[in-house]
Backbone bond lengths (Angstrom), bond angles and torsions (degrees), N, CA, C in turn:
res aa  C-N    CA-C-N  psi(-1)  N-CA   C-N-CA  omega(-1)  CA-C   N-CA-C  phi
1 M - - - 1.480 - - 1.597 107.48 -
2 D 1.300 113.83 121.88 1.427 116.73 173.95 1.583 106.37 -155.04
3 Y 1.266 117.19 102.00 1.518 121.12 -174.19 1.506 107.83 -110.67
4 G 1.237 117.84 9.37 1.525 123.39 -179.66 1.433 108.51 69.30
5 G 1.367 112.98 -173.78 1.545 118.85 -178.95 1.543 112.52 67.67
6 H 1.273 115.17 -165.17 1.533 122.69 -174.58 1.444 105.68 -141.93
7 D 1.393 113.84 166.85 1.562 123.85 176.47 1.536 107.96 60.83
8 S 1.267 123.44 27.09 1.386 125.25 174.69 1.520 111.94 -80.37
9 R 1.404 116.72 151.16 1.407 121.31 177.34 1.447 111.17 -123.25
10 F 1.368 121.03 123.28 1.464 130.06 178.87 1.500 106.29 -119.54
11 L 1.291 113.24 105.39 1.563 121.94 -171.63 1.369 109.96 -132.28
12 R 1.396 115.66 141.54 1.453 130.70 172.39 1.621 110.97 44.29
13 N 1.291 114.83 60.18 1.392 123.08 173.15 1.517 116.56 -118.56
14 L 1.284 118.47 153.55 1.498 128.73 170.09 1.385 110.80 -104.53
15 V 1.449 118.19 111.46 1.380 126.73 177.98 1.542 112.06 -107.99
16 V 1.213 119.53 124.43 1.532 123.33 179.56 1.541 105.31 -117.59
17 T 1.297 117.25 116.73 1.453 117.01 -179.07 1.422 116.82 -125.17
18 L 1.416 119.54 149.67 1.432 120.96 171.31 1.635 106.23 -95.66
19 P 1.202 118.94 116.32 1.536 117.29 -177.62 1.548 115.27 -66.47
20 Y 1.361 110.16 139.85 1.480 110.26 -176.63 1.572 105.31 -149.90
21 D 1.302 119.66 -28.95 1.427 119.63 -169.59 1.574 114.90 -147.40
22 G 1.333 116.49 14.79 1.496 118.46 177.52 1.450 115.50 82.93
23 Q 1.255 119.95 10.41 1.471 121.54 -177.18 1.639 105.51 -115.31
24 N 1.175 117.05 40.91 1.401 115.98 -162.95 1.500 117.54 -70.05
25 C 1.398 121.30 -52.36 1.453 123.82 178.51 1.508 114.62 -98.95
26 V 1.323 116.18 -36.48 1.458 125.03 -167.66 1.513 103.97 -145.22
27 N 1.339 115.48 132.69 1.471 125.19 170.61 1.447 107.45 -137.39
28 I 1.334 119.02 110.63 1.543 123.76 179.03 1.360 109.13 -128.99
29 G 1.402 119.93 131.18 1.462 126.00 166.09 1.533 114.37 -84.83
30 D 1.304 115.24 -151.82 1.430 125.27 -176.99 1.503 113.89 -76.72
31 F 1.386 116.15 142.67 1.473 119.33 174.09 1.461 104.35 -137.60
32 A 1.328 119.71 159.31 1.344 129.63 163.85 1.557 108.38 -73.46
33 A 1.285 118.36 140.04 1.439 117.16 -179.41 1.604 111.95 -59.78
34 G 1.310 105.15 139.57 1.541 116.55 -175.17 1.544 114.53 83.10
35 H 1.293 119.16 3.62 1.451 127.92 -177.64 1.549 114.90 -121.14
36 G 1.356 114.97 11.58 1.436 118.86 -172.41 1.562 112.51 -83.29
37 D 1.324 119.52 170.60 1.433 124.94 173.27 1.356 115.91 -69.88
38 V 1.286 119.19 156.02 1.514 124.86 166.95 1.623 108.59 -109.98
39 I 1.258 119.63 121.21 1.396 123.78 -175.11 1.553 99.68 -124.02
40 A 1.415 121.53 106.83 1.473 119.28 -175.01 1.421 107.58 -153.04
41 N 1.469 112.47 149.68 1.296 128.65 175.72 1.569 116.68 59.14
42 N 1.332 110.75 34.60 1.505 114.99 178.06 1.452 112.71 -104.76
43 S 1.338 119.33 161.42 1.335 121.39 175.18 1.592 104.48 -116.56
44 C 1.277 115.98 131.06 1.448 123.61 176.96 1.451 116.05 -121.59
45 V 1.299 124.95 120.38 1.455 130.91 -177.94 1.609 103.05 -107.42
46 V 1.435 111.61 114.26 1.542 116.85 169.08 1.513 105.85 -95.79
47 M 1.352 116.56 119.02 1.350 122.17 176.46 1.408 114.54 -64.62
48 P 1.312 121.02 156.71 1.522 123.28 -179.12 1.502 115.02 -51.38
49 A 1.254 121.87 145.29 1.465 129.73 -179.85 1.526 108.66 -161.50
50 G 1.299 114.59 152.74 1.366 123.16 174.86 1.570 114.02 -73.02
51 G 1.291 114.03 153.33 1.470 116.54 173.22 1.588 110.44 70.13
52 D 1.262 113.41 -161.88 1.540 120.26 177.77 1.554 114.79 -75.71
53 K 1.394 117.66 -2.05 1.404 115.22 -177.77 1.488 112.66 -65.79
54 G 1.338 114.63 -36.21 1.530 119.06 -176.36 1.561 111.55 -79.19
55 R 1.256 120.11 -2.20 1.486 125.05 176.76 1.614 112.22 -102.03
56 V 1.348 114.77 -33.59 1.387 117.81 -176.48 1.561 108.41 -73.47
57 V 1.530 113.05 121.20 1.472 112.63 178.15 1.472 111.95 -110.52
58 A 1.330 119.28 -9.53 1.483 115.51 176.79 1.549 112.27 -154.07
59 H 1.273 117.37 156.56 1.462 130.43 171.61 1.494 108.53 -119.03
60 L 1.256 119.99 112.91 1.480 124.74 177.44 1.557 108.80 -121.07
61 T 1.249 116.93 114.51 1.382 118.28 177.16 1.422 116.97 -59.21
62 Q 1.521 118.28 -37.07 1.371 125.95 177.49 1.514 108.89 -110.46
63 C 1.205 115.97 124.42 1.524 119.90 -175.59 1.571 108.62 -102.01
64 D 1.332 112.17 61.67 1.356 120.99 -170.90 1.525 111.42 -152.30
65 A 1.380 118.77 129.81 1.425 119.63 -174.53 1.510 112.99 -72.87
66 R 1.340 122.61 -6.40 1.455 125.07 170.54 1.449 114.15 -69.23
67 F 1.316 113.14 -19.57 1.471 119.42 -179.77 1.573 119.95 -110.30
68 V 1.336 116.47 -2.06 1.546 115.92 -177.16 1.668 95.58 -165.96
69 T 1.281 105.24 148.29 1.481 114.68 171.41 1.557 112.02 -118.95
70 L 1.296 116.39 109.60 1.464 117.88 176.21 1.628 108.84 -116.83
71 A 1.369 113.67 130.19 1.452 116.47 -172.64 1.458 110.88 -155.51
72 G 1.340 114.16 140.00 1.446 120.74 165.97 1.591 113.39 69.30
73 N 1.302 116.74 18.02 1.439 122.54 -174.57 1.512 111.40 -87.93
74 R 1.305 117.87 149.26 1.519 122.37 -177.71 1.581 107.87 -117.59
75 Y 1.247 110.42 116.47 1.583 115.64 176.66 1.426 109.44 -103.18
76 Y 1.322 116.83 128.66 1.473 126.29 171.44 1.552 112.02 -114.34
77 T 1.327 109.74 125.16 1.571 114.21 179.88 1.596 105.23 -134.78
78 Q 1.295 112.88 165.36 1.346 117.69 -179.16 1.570 115.05 -55.18
79 G 1.304 118.72 -46.72 1.383 122.12 178.68 1.518 117.97 -93.61
80 G 1.295 115.26 -1.63 1.538 123.31 -178.81 1.537 108.55 70.63
81 N 1.292 112.65 36.18 1.564 119.16 175.79 1.604 105.81 -124.01
82 A 1.189 119.64 137.75 1.454 130.27 177.01 1.348 112.39 -125.39
83 T 1.332 121.19 130.81 1.511 128.20 171.18 1.421 110.80 -125.66
84 F 1.315 113.24 153.16 1.547 120.07 -175.41 1.585 103.12 -126.03
85 E 1.291 114.98 131.11 1.378 119.01 168.94 1.538 106.96 -88.84
86 C 1.289 111.59 102.54 1.470 121.01 -162.75 1.471 113.36 -128.67
87 G 1.430 113.84 108.33 1.503 118.96 -173.79 1.478 118.40 52.82
88 G 1.367 112.42 39.85 1.465 115.45 -179.21 1.442 121.82 83.64
89 R 1.456 110.03 3.89 1.553 117.27 179.99 1.564 103.90 -122.71
90 T 1.290 113.68 154.61 1.402 119.45 173.99 1.632 109.93 -104.05
91 L 1.308 114.19 117.96 1.553 111.71 -171.65 1.600 110.48 -134.81
92 P 1.247 115.14 142.62 1.507 115.31 175.12 1.629 110.43 -75.75
93 L 1.259 114.74 153.74 1.435 117.92 -176.42 1.562 111.45 -47.10
94 S 1.244 123.04 -42.73 1.389 124.25 -179.02 1.579 113.61 -64.66
95 D 1.225 120.97 -18.59 1.460 128.72 179.47 1.542 120.26 -94.93
96 L 1.460 109.74 -4.35 1.450 110.54 -177.27 1.593 113.60 -69.68
97 P 1.250 116.57 157.37 1.457 117.50 -179.35 1.546 113.90 -54.04
98 E 1.180 120.09 147.92 1.507 125.52 -174.17 1.542 105.64 -64.44
99 G 1.401 108.83 129.94 1.529 119.52 175.70 1.558 109.71 88.78
100 L 1.385 119.64 -3.55 1.505 116.58 178.34 1.446 112.75 -74.10
101 E 1.361 113.61 -45.04 1.610 112.06 -175.17 1.535 98.38 -133.47
102 S 1.238 121.41 87.38 1.503 125.08 -178.45 1.521 112.46 -90.80
103 G 1.281 113.93 134.98 1.562 121.09 176.75 1.499 112.48 73.15
104 S 1.321 117.82 17.63 1.538 117.75 -178.67 1.509 113.50 -98.88
105 S 1.300 117.87 161.75 1.487 116.89 -173.08 1.563 105.10 -134.90
106 V 1.393 112.95 168.15 1.378 119.52 165.33 1.493 113.71 -143.67
107 Q 1.287 116.28 133.35 1.563 114.99 -179.97 1.593 103.74 -151.24
108 S 1.336 106.99 172.19 1.505 114.26 -179.53 1.503 109.31 -63.51
109 I 1.409 114.42 161.55 1.459 122.60 -177.22 1.553 106.46 -69.35
110 P 1.374 121.64 114.84 1.440 122.26 177.46 1.512 109.39 -85.15
111 P 1.237 117.26 -174.03 1.515 123.56 177.27 1.712 103.74 -67.40
112 A 1.304 111.67 148.71 1.403 120.55 178.91 1.511 116.80 -45.93
113 G 1.354 113.24 -43.02 1.414 121.20 -176.54 1.474 114.18 -63.10
114 T 1.308 113.82 -35.12 1.440 121.84 175.44 1.494 115.19 -66.45
115 I 1.263 117.39 -30.84 1.502 124.82 173.19 1.527 112.94 -67.68
116 L 1.361 111.60 -51.80 1.337 124.09 -175.96 1.525 118.81 -67.64
117 A 1.373 117.49 -23.30 1.307 128.70 -173.66 1.597 108.15 -66.35
């Protein structure tokens, strides 16, 4: 999701993406503190791909909760691993700075009915 601008809200959506450039579920540029987007309670399925492309779920220019709110998102990848290109670093969900992606999870791609339930 990247609509440009600031103060956007992207809530309760299902995103299914074919990985090709590392901007699979979320792609967010620079924001002034207090004017970042809110990306929350979404499900994102990254379809299988070779190399790291199938594991990268987001590109965040600023790896800091003051500039973006991510919460309660569910990421599904072929191997159940999700990495974030975050402030110039590549980090797994579990290593993101505290408060950046709260209450979110990653798991392997389940049957379609499970995601839609």
